[in-house]
Legacy VTK file of the C-alpha trace (Angstrom):
# vtk DataFile Version 3.0
C-alpha trace
ASCII
DATASET POLYDATA
POINTS 44 float
150.405 162.422 120.624
151.350 161.694 117.413
148.607 161.082 114.349
149.033 160.521 110.851
146.637 161.979 108.223
146.443 161.774 104.009
146.579 164.767 102.001
144.719 163.682 98.835
145.410 160.611 97.548
149.061 159.818 98.041
150.515 162.360 100.423
151.006 161.522 104.522
151.849 163.864 107.327
152.281 162.494 111.005
152.494 165.355 113.441
151.191 166.300 116.910
146.902 166.324 117.270
145.761 169.535 117.415
141.945 169.132 117.257
138.950 167.284 115.353
137.342 169.331 112.522
133.619 168.661 111.402
132.942 166.051 108.741
135.565 163.365 110.734
138.995 165.283 109.642
141.426 166.294 112.478
144.058 168.799 112.229
147.905 168.001 113.047
150.972 170.491 113.549
153.972 169.951 112.075
156.518 172.892 113.305
154.597 175.752 113.239
152.365 174.510 110.339
148.824 172.845 110.832
147.651 170.535 108.245
143.732 168.850 108.058
143.050 165.782 106.781
141.753 162.657 106.890
143.223 160.491 109.615
144.838 156.795 109.400
143.242 154.314 111.400
145.144 152.793 114.248
146.453 149.271 113.738
145.563 147.107 116.850
LINES 1 45
44 0 1 2 3 4 5 6 7 8 9 10 11 12 13 14 15 16 17 18 19 20 21 22 23 24 25 26 27 28 29 30 31 32 33 34 35 36 37 38 39 40 41 42 43
């Protein structure tokens, strides 16, 4: 499942969901790199 997260105030990353982390953050994987950040809410 693809998810989008924000890293800081301006940078967004979209990748494959890996896991939920403490504090409401999630981790996504892009190629071999895993990024952790705040998820962008899904639109209805």
